[in-house]
N, C-alpha and C positions, 0 to 999 in steps of 0.2 A: 150440432157437430162442428160447424165452422167456428162458432164462438169458442168452444173448448179448445180447438187447435190454435186459435189466435192468442189465447191467454198466456201460454208458455213463452211465446215470442215476445209479448209485451213485457213479461217479467225479465226476460233476458236483456231487453233494451234498457230497462230500469237499472239492472245490475251493472251493465257496462257504463252507463252514465254516472252511476255512483262511484265506480272504480276510477273513472276519468277525473271526477271532481275531488275525490278524496286521496288519490294516490298519484296519478300522472301529473296533474297541475302542480301540486306541492313539490314533487321531485324536479319538475322543470324549473320552478322558481328557485329552488336550491342550487340547481346546476348553472343558473345564469344570474348571478348577483347584479344588482343595479348600480350604475355609476354614471355620473354626469359632470360635465365641465363646460364652462362658457367663458370666452375670452373676447376682448376687443382686438380684432385682427390687426388694426392699424398700429397698436403699440404693444400687443402681447399681454396686456394687463388682464388679470383674472377677475371675472365678474361674478362667477358662481362655481362652487366645487363641492362635489359629494362623492366620496369613495374614489376620488380622481387618481390616487396612486396605488389602488388595488390592482394587482396583476391578474388580468382576465383574458379569456379567449377573444381575440379581435375579429375572428371570422374573416370575411372578405374586405374588411378595412385594411387588411394586409396588402391588397393590391395597390393601395396608394404608394407604398414603398416600392413595389415592383415597377410601377409606372414612373416614379421619381427617378429611379436608376436608369430606366429606359430613356427618359428625356435627357438625363445627364450624359448617357453614352452617345446619343445622337449629337448633342451639342459639342462634345469633345472629339467627334470623328471616329469613335470606336465602332460605330455601325451607322448605316444610313437608313432612312425611312423606306427606301426602295429595295433594300437588301432582301433577297428571297431566302426565307428561313425554311429548312427542312423539318417537318414535324416528326418527332420520335414516337416510338410505340408507347413510351411512358407518358408523354404529353397527351397523345390521342386517347389513352385509357382513363384519363381523369374523370371523376363523376361530375354530374351536373352541379351547377349551371355550366354549360359549355357551348362552344360554337359549333361543335360537331366535326372537328378536323380529323383527317385520316392519316394513319401512319405512312410516311413517305411523301406526303403531300407538301408542296412548296407554296408559300404565301408570303406576300410582302410584309415587312416588319411593321409598317404603318397600320395594317389591318389587325395585327395582333394587339397593338396599343388600343385601337378603337374598341375591339371586342372586350378587352380587359377593363377598360374604363367605363364603357356604357353597358354592356351586357353582363359584366362581372364574370366572364368566361374563365373557368379554371384551366381548360386546355390551352387557351391563349396565354395565360399568365405563366404556366410552366414552360411553354415554348419560348417566351421572352427570356426567362432565366437561363434556359439551356443555350440559347443563341448567344448570350453575352458571357457566360461562364463555363459552358461545356457540360454542366450538370446542375440539377436543381439544388443539390446539397452545397455545392460551391457558391451558387448564387445566394442561397440563404445566409451563408457566412458573410458575403459581401453586404447583404441587407442589414445584418446586425452591426457590422462595422460602420455603415452609413448612418444607422440609427444613433449610434454613440456619438458620431460626429455632429449630428443635428441636435444633440442634447436630450435624446430619448433614453434616459438612464435606466429605465426599468423594462426595456423591451428586448426580447430575443426572438429571432425568426428561425423556423425550421423548414419552411417551404415558401413558394412564391404565390400561392393562391389563398391560404388562410384556413383550409380545412383542418379540423381539430387534430393536433398532434402534441405529444408530450413536450413540454418546454417551449411551445410556441405561444408566447404570452406578451401582452402589452397593457397599457393603462389608458384611461380616458384623457389624462393630461398629455401623454406621449402622442397619442393619435391626433390630438388637437394641434400640437406642435408640428407634426408632419403635415397636416392639412394646411397650416399656415405657410410652410415652406413650399408646398406644391403651388399654392396661390401666388406667392411673390417671387419664387426662384424661377419658375417657368410659366409666366403669364401667357406666353404664346400658345401653350397647350391647354390652358385651363378651360377654354371653351368646350373641350370634349365633355366635361362633366355636366354641362347644362343642356347637351343635345337630347331631345326627346327620343330620337332614333338616329342611326347612322349606318352607312354602308360598311360592312366588315369584310368585304372581298367576296365571300361565298354567299352571303345573304345580308338583308337588312335586319338589324337588331334593335330592340327597344330598350330604353333606359330603365334600370331597376328602381330609380329614384323619381320616376316621372310623376308620381302622385304628389309628392311634396313640392316638386318644381312647379306643378300646375296650381297647387292650392295656396302656397305661401308667397306673398308679394316680396319680390326681391331675391328669392332663393335662386342660386345658380350652381349648386353642387353640394357635397362633393362625392361621398361614397357610402353605399349601404353594405350590410353584411348580416348573414344569418347562418348559424349552425345550431344544433340542439344544445350543445354545451355553452354556446355564447349567448343565445337568445337573439333578439332583433337589435342590431347595432346600426348606428348612423353617425357620420360626421357631416354636418351641414353648414353651409356658409350662405349668408344673405347680405345684400347691400341695399341701403336706402339712403339716398342723397350722398353725403360724405361719410356716412357711418357703415362699417362692415363688422358683422358679428360671426363668430364660429362657435357652434354648439355641438357637443358630442354626447351621445347616449349609448351605454352598454346595457344589455340585459332587458330589452323591451319584450313585452309578452306577445305582441303581434305587430304587424306592419302598421295598422291604423293607430294602435296605442303608442307605438314608438314615434310615429309622425306627429301625433297630437302633443306628446311630451316635448319633442324637439321644437315645435312651433311655440309652446309656452316658454321654453328656455330662450329662444331667439327674441321673443317679445320682451322678456326680462332683460336680455342684453341691450336691446335698443333703448329701453327706459333708463338703464343705469349708465350707459356709455355717454360721455360728453359729446356734444355736437362737433366740436373742433378739437382735433388731436394731431399733433405732429406725427407724420408717418415715419415709423422706424422699422424698416424692412429687416427681416432676419438675415444673418450673414450666411452665405453659402459655405458648405463644408469644403475641405480640401479634396480635390479629385484624386481618388486612389483606385484605379481600375485593377481588377484581378486580385489574386491572393498570392500568398507565398508559394512559389514553385509553379505559378501559372504562366502560360504564354501570353504575352501582351499583344493584342490584336488591334490594328488600326485600319479602318475602312474609310476611304475617301481622303479629302484634304484636311490636314490639321487646321482647326478653326482659329486657334490662338498660338502665338509664337512669342517667346520671351525676347525682348530686344535689349541689347547692351546699353548701359547708361552712358551718357555723354561724359567725356573727360572734363574735369574742372578747368575753366579758362581763366588765366590770370587777368587781373584788372588792367584796363588799357593804359592807365597812367603808369602802372608799374613797368609795363612793357616798354613804354616810351622812355622812362627814366633809365632803364637798363641799356637801351640803345644809345642814349646820349653818353652814358658813362663809358661804354665800349668805344665810342667814336673818338674819345680824347686819349685813349691808350695807344701806345705804339704797337704796331702789329708784331706778334711774336713769330719766330720761325716755325713753319709747319713741319709735320712729320715727313711729308713728301720731300721737303728740301733737305732735311737731315739724312734721309735715305739716299739722296743723290751723292752725298759726300762719304757716307759710311758704308755704302753697299746696300744690298737688298735687306729687307726686314727679316727678322728671325723666322726660321722655318717652322717654329712651333706656333701652331694656330692660336693657342691661348695667349701667348705673348703678343702676337700680332694684333689680336683683338684689343688687348689692353692698351697697346700703343695707339691704335686707331681711335679708341675712346678718349685718349688724352689730346687728340688733335684740337687745337683751339678753333673757335668759330671766327671766320673772317668778319671784321666789323661791318655793320651795315652802313650804307651811305645815307647820311642825314642832311637834307638841304632845306632851304627856306624858299617857298614859292615866290617868284618875282612879284614885287608890288604888295606882298602881304605884310601886314603890320607885324612887328616883332613883339608879339605878346606871349612868348613862352612856347610850351610844347604844342599848343593848339595850332600853331602855324607850321609845325614840322610835318614833312611827308617822308614816308619810307620807300626806298627803291629796292626792288628785289635784287638779290645778288645772283650773278650768273653762276650756273653750275660749273664746277671744275672740269676741265677736259680730261679725257681718258689718258692722254699721253703728256707727260711734263715737257715743257719747252726747254731747249738747251741752246747754247751758242753754236753758231754755224760751224760745221765740221766736226763737232763732238757728238759721240753716240747719245741717243736719247734713252734716258732711264725710265722704264715703265714702272708705274706704281703697282704694288702687289694688292689685289683686291680680295678681301675676305668675304665670301658670299654666305657662308653658313658655319655656325659653331655647333659642334656635336654636343648635345645635352643628354646623351643616353646614360651618363654616369649616374647610377642610383635609380634611374627611371626604367627599370626592367620588369616592373610589376604591372599587373592589370587586374581586371575583374571580368568574370563571366556572368552574363545575365540570362543564360538559358540555352538549351539546344533545341533546334527547330527542324522540321521536315523538309524545308526548302531554304535556299539562299535568300529568296525574296522575303520570306517571313522573318528570317534572322535580321536582315537589313532594316526592315520596318521596326522591329523591336528595338534595335539600336537607336534609331532616330527618336522613337517615342521615349525611351529611357533617358536619352540625352536632354530632351526638352524638359523632362520632369525633374532632372537633377543637374542643372547647369553649374551649380556652385562647385561641385567636385569633379565633374566630367568634362568641363570646358577645356579645350586644348588637347584632349586625349585623342588617340588614334582608334577609330572604329574599324574593327576587322572581323570578317566572317571566316572561320576556319572549317573546312570540310573534313569530316571524319566518317568512318564506316557507319556510325550510328546516327549521324545527322550533321547539322551545321551549327557550330558553336558561335554565339554572338559575344564578342570580346571588346572591351575597352583597354588599350595598351598604352605604354609610355608613362607609367605612373611610378611614384615611389611606393615603398611598402606602407608607409604611414598614410599616404593619400588613398591607396587602394583599400586599406582597412577602413578609413573614414567613409569612403564612397559606399562600401558594402553595408556599413552600419546605417547610413542615411537611406539607402535603398530598402533595406530590411524594414526600416520604420515606415516606409511607404508601401509595404507589403509586396515588394518586388524581389524576386529571387535573385540572389547574388552569391558568387563564390570567388575568392581571390585566386589569381593566377600568378605563380612565381616565375622567376627567370628560367628559361628553357635550357 
């Protein structure tokens, strides 16, 4: 009786196994096409390529871009590693792999980075995106813009974590390009990807790539990924001596099979790559925080500030030649002297400025040092000229004629336009946005007046004192940087 009861169970197991081999495995293979790409990381030279430009599901390789933007934001002062991020309900509800964050919980930004890089935590990746852009959708748009700036021409992102979503696609080539940028653009953070485990604030987490890191000599990163649609993906980097290879695999059938294939590709790369190659680091993309219509936030101190260029200095010999030429000319009457005989200067400020600009420069005194040989200009020294006194001297008993001093010329004519770069919920946020925008677009905003205008709906951040043409140019340049801008006409 026991044997008879066991037979149907055995037949059932055989049927299930047959279905798995004949149906599930082929469907999985069809859903996760294979692609591979190998490059010499030092030069970017391609060493092997197969289906490298086929758009596939990247899975958690996506988090390399999430982390790249996080590193960029910290470097530029958009957020700090110690900023406490409040976890949203949306982030907390992300499916595994996850850190286990709770809605309303606050956690330092550095721990979100660690969890996304080492644990590949989906909730941490979503929280990073929301912290930087306010929503995951806005962050995904920033990810795609950054991808295009990096040269990832066939990549579009729809989320921060990599779970399967329509239109969320990349290629083996693009992910290799991204891995190379992570390595060379932010080397100070790259060690995260080689940690076997790390403290993520709420608990210790293990690296999803620890098997390859332990098994392959020289391996030090970068990122794993898996979904049913993507298969088992991996972007790996290894360094041996002066050589560094990056290998990418899409569509592995299992963790072990994927790791074995990546090891083969890395070996191939080390065999094909020359021992000595001039390092050609990739160029960092332009920094474009936020998107159109988004509030630009700055946390902490701005790390980089544009400095004005030095004015060109005339050649020393030219200066001395000019001084000598002036020294032999008779002094011409000054405007102040003319004013003493003809009365005060014109009341019209513009005319006064023109007359003031026509005032000749008093000749400098050129002497020769005692005992110095007369060998030309080399022996000449320049004496500074005393500043003119505020009150002109006059013969005793006569009234003293004071010079009229023009302190400022109004330049408002035609400069009654401006641009608005957003409305904010506080004066502080509006002022910070003005500073950030001014640093980003000094070419057209330099010399303008930054003004915050309080309105019933919020605080407007404006740049004023511009002509219509300059305001239009500023808005077009800001729009190219994905910064919201609107022209403000004369009131």
